[in-house]
N, C-alpha and C positions, 0 to 999 in steps of 0.2 A: 392590755386586753388584745386578744387575737382578732384580726379582721376576718370577716366572713363574706361570702357572696360573690361580688363581681369585681373585675379589674378593667382598667382602660388601657388601650394599646396606643403606643406612641406612633404618630403618623410618619416619622422619619426612620427610626430604627426598629419599629414594630415590637419593641419590648413591652411586655404586659406589666403595668405598674399597679400598685394598690390604689384603691379609691382615694385615700387621704393624700397621696402624692400630688403636689402642684407642679412639679417638674419631672421629666423623665429621669429615672435613676441612671440610665446608661449614657445618654447623650446630652442631658440637662436641657432639653427642649421644653418650652412652655406647654402646659397642658391645654389642649384646644377646648373651646367651648362645647363643640359637638364631638367629643372623643368617642372612639369606637369602644363599646362595652362588650366584654366577653364574660359570659356567665360560666363560672367554674365552681361546682359544689365543693365545699370544704369538707374533706374526709378527716374526721377526727379519729384518733386512736389513742391507745393508752400511752404511746410514746410521745404524743403531742400534748398531753395534759401538763399544764404548768409552763409550757414554752411560750414566752412572750418575745415577739419580734417587732421592733419599731422601725418602720420604713423611714421615718424622719431621721433616724441615726445615720443612715447611709447618706442621706441628703446633706446633713451637716458635717459629714466626715471630711470633706475637702473644701478649702476656701476658693480654689480656682476651678473654673469649668474644665471638663475633660475635652480634649480635642480628639475627635473620632478619626479613625483611619479613612482612607479614600472611600467615598461613598459607593464607588463601583464595586468594592470588595464586600459590601454588606449583603446579607441574604435578602432576597426580594420576596415579599408577600403582598397580598392585595390589601390596600389601604383605602382611605376615603378619596385619595387622589390617584386612583388606579390608572387614569389616562396618562398621567405624567410618567409612570414607570414604563409604559409601552410606547411613548412618543418622544424618546430622546433623539437628539439630532447628532449626526456623526460629523466630526471635524474633517474638512477637506484636506487638511495638511497631515494630521497624525492619526485620523480615524478614531479618536477618542469619543466615547458616547457621553455627551453632556446633558444636563437637565434642561428642560425646555425654556426655563427662565434665563439661562446663561446667555449673555450676548457675546462672550468670548470663550474660547476653548480653555478649560481648566488646566490642561497640560502645556500647550504651546502658546497660549494667549493670542491665537489667530482670530481675526474677525469672523463672526458668524455670517454665513450666507443667508439668502432669502429664507424667511421663516414660513413653513408650511401651515396652512390654516388648520390642519388637523392637530397641530401641536397645542392650540389654544383651547382649553376646556370651556365648552359652552354650557350655558344654563338651559333650563327647560324651555324658556321663551326664546323664540327665534330672533327677536329684535333686541334682546337685552345685551348689555355690555359684558364682555368677558371679565371674570373676576381676576384680580391680580394673583401672580404666582406666589406660593408660600416661600418663605425664606428658609433655606436649609443652612443651619449654623455650621455643619461640617464642611459644605462647599465654600461658605464664606471664609472659614478658617484656612482651608486649603489655598484659596486664591490669595489671601493676604500673606500667608507663610511663603508662598512661592515668590511673590513680589518683594517681600522683605528680605528673603535670602539672596535674591539677585542683587539687591541694593547694598548688601553687606559684604560683598566680595569683589576683588579685582583680579583679573587674569594676568599671570606673569607672561611677558613677551618672549622669554627665553625657553621656559619649560612648560608653559600653559597651566601651571598649578594655580588653583583658585585660593587666594589669600584673603584674610580679613581686611576690612577697610583701614584699620588702624596700623596695619603692618607697613613699615617703611621699606622693607626688603622682602624678597621671596623667601619663604621658609625652607624651600628645597635647595635652590641654587644661589641664594643671596643676591639675585639680580635686583637692582633698585626699582622702586615703584615709578611709573611714568609721571612726568611733571604735571601733566594736565589731568591728573586723577581726580582733582576736586571738581573740574567741570563735568567729567563723566559721572561722578557721583551725584552732582546736582541734577543732571539731565535724567539719570535713572530714577532719582527720587521724585522729580516732577512727573515723569511718565507713570511711575507706580501710583502716585496720588491721583493723577487724572483718571487712570483706569479704575481705581477703587471708587472714586466719586461718580464716575460714569455708571458703574454697576449699582451703586446705591441709588442714583436717580432713576435707573431703569426699573428698580424694584417697585417704586411708587408711581411710576408712570404707566398709563394705560397703553393698550396696543392699537389705538385708533390712529389719528392723523399724525401724532407726535412720533410714533414708532417709525414711520416712513422716513422722517428726517434724520433718524439715528442710523439708519442702514445706508451702506454704500453699495455701489454696484459690484457684482461678483468679479468683474475684470479688474477693477481698482483694488479690491481686497486681495485678490490673488497676486497682483503685481507688488503690493506692499509686503505681502508675506514672503515672496521670493527675494525682494530686496533685503528684508530683515534677515533672512537666512544667510544671504551672501555676506552681509555685514558681520553676522555672528561668526562665520567661518574665518573672515579676516581677523576679527578680534581674537579668536582662538589662536590664530597664527602670530599674534603679537602686534598687529597694527592698531594704532591709537590716533585719535584726531576727530575732526568733524565728519559728518556723513559724506560730504563732498570729497574730502580727502580719502576716506575709506573706499568710495566708489572708484576714484581714480587709481588708487593703489591696487584694487582688485582687478581692474582692467589691465594694468601694467603686468600683473602676475600672469594673467591669461595670455598676454602677448608673448611673454617670456616662454611659457609652456608651448605655445604654438611654434616657436622657432626651434625648439629642441628636436634633435634627431634621435634615432634609436641608440646610437653610440653614446650620445649625451646622457640619455636616461640610464644606460648601463653604468656610466661613470658616477652619476648621482646615487644610484643604488649601491654601488661599491663603496662610496663615501659613507653612506648610512650603514652599510654592512660592517665597516671597520668600527664604527662607533658602537653598534649593537652586538658585535661579535659574530656576524654571519659571514663565514668564510666562502660560502657558495656564491655570494654576490661578487666578491673579489675575483674568484676563479672565472665567473661568467664574463666579467669585463676583460680579464687577461686573455681568455680563449678567443674573444672577439677581435683581438689585435689592438686593444686599447693601449694608449701610451701611459706607462706607469708614472712618468714625470709630469703629467698634465696637472695644471694648477686650477684651483677654484676661482672663477670670475666673480665679479660683484653681483651680477644677475643670478648666478647659481647659488651664491650665499644667501641672497635675498629670497630665493625660491625655497631653499632648505629651511631657512628661518630658525636656526638654532645658534645664536651668537656665542653661546657657551661652548659649542662644539666645533663650529666651522668658522673659518676666517678666509679672507681673500688671500690668494697665493698659496694656500695649503695644498699639498699633494697627499696621495694615499699613504705614503711613507710618514709624512708629518703626523697624520691622524693616528697611524699605528703606534708611533712613539708616544704621542700624547695620551692615548688610552691604554698603553702598555699591552698591545696585542702582539705578543712575541711570535705566535704561530703565523699570523698574517705578515708580520715584518719579514719573516723568513721567506715566505712566498714572494713577497714584493722585491726583496733584495737579491733573490736568485732568479731574476728574470732572464729568460733565454734570449739571446741576441736574435733580432729579427732579420739579420742580413742573410742567413742561410737556414733553409728548412731542414729540420732534423729527420734523419733516416737511419734507424738502427736495424739490425738484422731481423728483429721480430716484426717490423712493419712491412717487410718486402713480400713475404708469403704468409698470409693469414691462415691458410689451410695447415701448413706445417706447424705454425704456432699453436693452433688448437690441438693438434695431435700431441705436441710436447706437453701442453697443460693436462691433457688426459693421461699421459704417461706419468707425470708427476703425481697426479691424484692416485693413480694405481700403485705407485711405489711407496706410499705413506702407510705405515703399519703401526700398531700399538704393541708395546712390549708387555708381556704377561708377567705378573708378579706384583710385588709391593710398589715398585717404581714404574707405574703404568704410563710411561711417556711415549709419545708418538715419535717416529723416526723415519728417515728416508733410507731406502735400501740401495740406492745407486750413488756412486761417487763420480760427480761430473764437475769439471772446472772449465769455465769459458775463457778463451784467450783469443786475441786478434790473430788472424792468419798471417803467416810470413809472406804470402803472395802480395801483400800490400806494397812491399818494397820493390816489386817488379813494375809497378805502375809509374807513369811519368810524374814528376814533382807537382805539376799543376793538378793532376787527378788525385794524387795523395793528399794535397792540401784541401781539396773539396771533400774527400772522404773523411778526413779528420774533423773538418768543420761540421759535418753532418752527424757524426757518431759520438764525438766527444763534447764535454761541457767545458768550454774554454775558460769560463769564469771560475769554475771550481778548480780547474787545473792551475790557473794563475794564482789563486789564493793559497793553494797548498804548496806550490813550488816557490813563488816569488815573494808574496806578502809575508809569509812565515815558512821557513824551511821545514816542512813536515814530511814530504815525500821527495824522492829523487835528489836528496841533498848530498848523497855520496857519489862522487865521480867513479869510484871503484865499482859500485853496484850498478850504476846506470850505464856506464860505458864499457868497461872491460868484461863485466859479468852479464851484460844484456838483461838487466833486471829493472828496466824502467817501467813505471806504473802509469797507466792512462785512466783518466776519470771518464767513464761512460756517461752520456747524457741520460737523465732520469726525470720522471714526472715530478712536479712540485706539490702533488697532493699529499695527504697525511699518510699514505701508504709507501712513502719513499724508502723506509727501512726494509720492508718486505720486498719491494721491487728491486732494490739494490742487491739483496741476498740472492734472489733468483737470477738476476743479471750476472752476478759473479759466478754462478754455477751453471745455469741452463741458458742464459742469454735472453730471457723474456721477463715480462712483468707479471706480478701476481694479480692479474685482472679479475679472475674468478674467486679471489680471496681463499684459495686452497691453503696457502701457507698460514694465513691469518687464522683460519679455522683450526688447523693443527696446533697453532700457538695457543689459542684459547682453550682447546680441549686438554692440552698438556698441562697448562696452568691450573685448570679446574680439577683434573683427575690426580695430579701430583701436587696439590696445593700445599700440603704439609711439608714436603721436602723442600720446595722452593721457598716457602715462607720462612723456614728456619734459617736458610742461607741468607736470604734478603735481610731479615731482622738483625742477624749477627753482623752482617757487613755494614748496614746503615749505622748501627750503634758504634762500631769501631771507627767508621768514617767521621762521625760527629765528634768523637773524642780526639781523634788525630788532628782535627782542625781547631781544637780548643773550644768547641761549642758547649760541650758538657751538659747537654739537655737529656732529660729522661722522659719517656712517654708512658702513659698507662697502657695496659693491654688493649683497652677499648680503642685507643687512638691508633695503635699499631694495626688493629683489625680494620679500622676504617680506611687507613692508607692502603692496606693490602687489597681491600675490596675495590678501591679506586683503580689500582693497577690491573685487577682482573677485568674491570669494566672497560678499560682502554683496549684490551685485547679483543673484545667482542664487538667493537664499534668500527665499521669500515671508515677509513679516513681519519681516525683518531691518531694523534701523535703518540709514539711509543717511547719507552725509557730503557735504562740500562738493564733492568731485570728482563725485559723482553729479548734483548740481545743474548743474555745468558741462557734463556730457554731455547732460542733459535740454535745456539751452538749444540744443544742436546738433540734437537730435531735433525740437524745436519750430521751429527756424530763427528764433528771436526771443529778445530779451533777457529775463532773469528778474531782477526786483528783489525782494530779501528784506528786509523790515522786521522786525527781531527784537531781542529783549533781548540785551544785551551779556554778561550774566553768568548762570551757573547759580546759583540760590538755593534753599535749603531752605524748608520750610514755615514756619520761624521767621524767614526773611528773611536767613539767613546766606549769604554768597557762597561758592560752591563752585568756580567756575572760569570761564574765558572761553569764550564760545560760538563765535565766529568765523564765524557764518553770515550776519550782516547785510552787505549790499553788493549789487553789480551783477555778474551773470554774463552775459558776452557770448559769442556763438558765434564765437570768434576764429579757429577752424580752417577755417571756411567762407569762400568768397568773399563779399564784402560784398553784391554784387548778388544773391546767391542767398538772402538772408535778408530778413525783414520787420523794420521798425523799431518796430513797435507792441509794447511789452513786456507782460508779465503781472506781477502783484504777489502775493507770498506773505507770510504772517506767521509768525513763529517765537517760541514761548513755551515754555520749560522742556522742550525736546526734542520739541515738538509743532508740526506745520505746519498752517496754515489758509489757505484761499484768501481773498484780499482783493479784493472786487469793488466796482464803483460802481453807481449807479442811472442808468437812462436819463433823458434830458431830454425833456420833451414838445415843445419847440421853439416854443411860443407866446409865451413871454416871453424876450426877448433879454437874458439875464443874463451879459453879458460874453463872455469867450472860452470859457466852459464850455458855452454854448448850442450848439444845432445850427447849424453854419456852413453846411450845405447841406441844406435841408429836403427837397429832391427826393430825395436819397439817404438821408435820415434817419440821418445820422451823428452820433454823440455822442463828444465828446472829453473824456477824463478826464486831469487833470494830476497826474502822480506825481512827488513831490519827489525830487531826486537828492542832497539834502543832509539832514542830521539837524536836530534842533531847535536845535542850536548853530551852524548854518550851515556845518558841516564837510562836505566832499565825501565821499560814500559810497565805500567801498573797491571797487575793481575786482579781482575774483579772477582768479588764474591768468594774470597778465601775464608775458611773457617779459622778458629783460634789456633788449632793445631798446625794448619798449613802456613799461617803467617809467621814471618821471621825476617831475618836480614836479607840483604840483596843476594848473597850467595845461596841461601836456601830457596829463594824464588827462582834464581837461575837454574838450580837443580830441578825444580818443579817444571820449568819450561822445557828442559831437555828430556824430561820424562814423557810429556804429552806431545812434543813436536820433534821433528828431525832437525836438530840444530847443528851449527858449525860456526867457526870463527874465521873470517876472511884474513887475507894477508895484512889488511889495514887494521885489523883488530876489532872488526864489527861483528857482534853476535847477530846471526841471521837464522831464520827458519826457512826450510826448503819447501816450496810449493811445486808439486809434480803434476804435469798434465800430459796427456797422450792423445793423439788423433785416433789411434786404434782402440784405445780403451774408452774414448769419449762416446757419448751416445750418437748413433748414426743420424737420428733426426736433427740433432744440433749441428752436426757436420754438414748435412744437406742444406739446412737453413743458412749457414754461413756461406756456403758456396753460391747459393742463389743470390744472396746479398752482394757478394763480390763480383758476380757476373755483370751486375749493373754498372760497375765502374770499369770493367773490362770493355764493355761496349763503348763507354765514353772514350777510352783509350784508342779503340779502333777508329772511331769517328775522328779523333784528333790526328791520328797517324794518316788517315785518308786525306784530310784537308791539308796536312803538311806536304804530302806527296804531290797533290795538285799544284801547290805553290811552287815546288821544286821544278815541275814540268814547265810551268809558265816562265820560270827564270831561264830554263834551258832554251825555250823557244826564242826568247829575246836575245 
């Protein structure tokens, strides 16, 4: 039979229940004796005839009471306890609005401060005792759930993950549970039970004299809350033990922090940066002059508080190896010697450098047609001036210390014979290569290309933008070459893997994304595209294997070889190549020195003194006389060594020396070089000429003193 007439409203969730319901259908609260009655005429219609709805069926539908969400999220309407809805007290720690009857904050369990008299609902009589606060089952469930949840977890001291009480090891890092976990669990259980019992007693206790004994002073309550937050911070950091031990430990950490200087914080940030993959933190520490060989002390490890990551005696290199940060390992292992400040020609005159950058940007154009690749209109090759040999030996040594990367030069010459291994090329033909110092940021490839051509860095990312636009506009052309080359390479090394087209597309999208991100490390495909932008071959002389600082082989590099602009017409390109060096993920420009043209030293001398042309012979074979790899060849272009040598002779001006070395001729000319580059080099060289003049003057004064004696 359908119920008619009136409903009663729940005083907690304001749900309007049918008269026969003895509990609220929504929150399962008990029906009050003086429930609010709402009259609602029942509108019968033809669709309602025969419809029987039994409210008791919903009541008996579940055996367990429903736990309502947080009471602060419920809609507020006027009820019989209207004063309570407008007289909530705000927690002084977390500002949560609590019900007037709560003696602790529901969110952070902080002690309630002094209770305002307006929060207590008064009866009509002035001298009557205030009625006890109604019990909100939702608030009771929330309080108990928070306390029970806290008592059912323990925090890992290594990774701060909250594990269940029964777990013997951390579920994330397998760190063992603390030995005194049982004492902590007992203390938390006793604290939770005491809080619950205190809340239960407060519900049945009046607000007269006994309420004053339950309240503490605001100063004491605030101090306890602050101490509790301090202990929680230490506990999250992994400290365990009694409260006295925690307080002592926290004071010790504060003392360690107060002793740290700015450079110490940079070092700790760099350590965290290696673990989390933040290269900028490592660069910030290096740029501040920090020592890469610095080791973590016991206090620093205690402050970092991640035993699974940091240990006493670890350096940034140790952390980079442990977490396999190859890019950071490259930056750390190619540290520049601090004995001499670096001074390259681009640093001497910033005005000329900016003019050269604008000149490069103006010389970049896009080819019309199907292959819409960007290209440079000028052929420029940077070489060290021959006037360096006129300087005194001490000044020359200072110049080379400031312009060359001695570590790269040593690795390519001595540790493994990659450059200058032929006495015939280096001595008789004056084709010795010098590794210019380069920045260790992720733009080292682009910087080395512009250093080998214009003598400057790609500071404004002009070359990177041209690289990205060329890859994007000519994606189909480069993608076909890249996919065919990668498939052949995997088969030649016996990998025999095959990828789906979706996987190829994902890898190609990653290559495109690297080109658009300043500071991102580039790959072989990007060198192939740069050869098309320069319209000239690029020869990379590099180490074959990645090695750790201990000398352990980590992997094959695949960078060494020749990159030809194969997608251009041959007549559209120049045959004079540039040379780059590759060591441990770092690129450097390899340049030669001009010849003075007065002593005819074989084929390396100036063949045309009127045009002042210098020819540098770049070997196309390694120290074992094996032909360098030609990257990104198609199936038709691949063949035996004779066919590849024929291909090299087509794209480069090649010849064979008397010693039987196949070389490519790099031609450079002062007259044909850009005048801004020549002016920049002259200003840079004047700096060392002044040093020579000062040295000569001091030597002359010493000679005069000797004559007087």
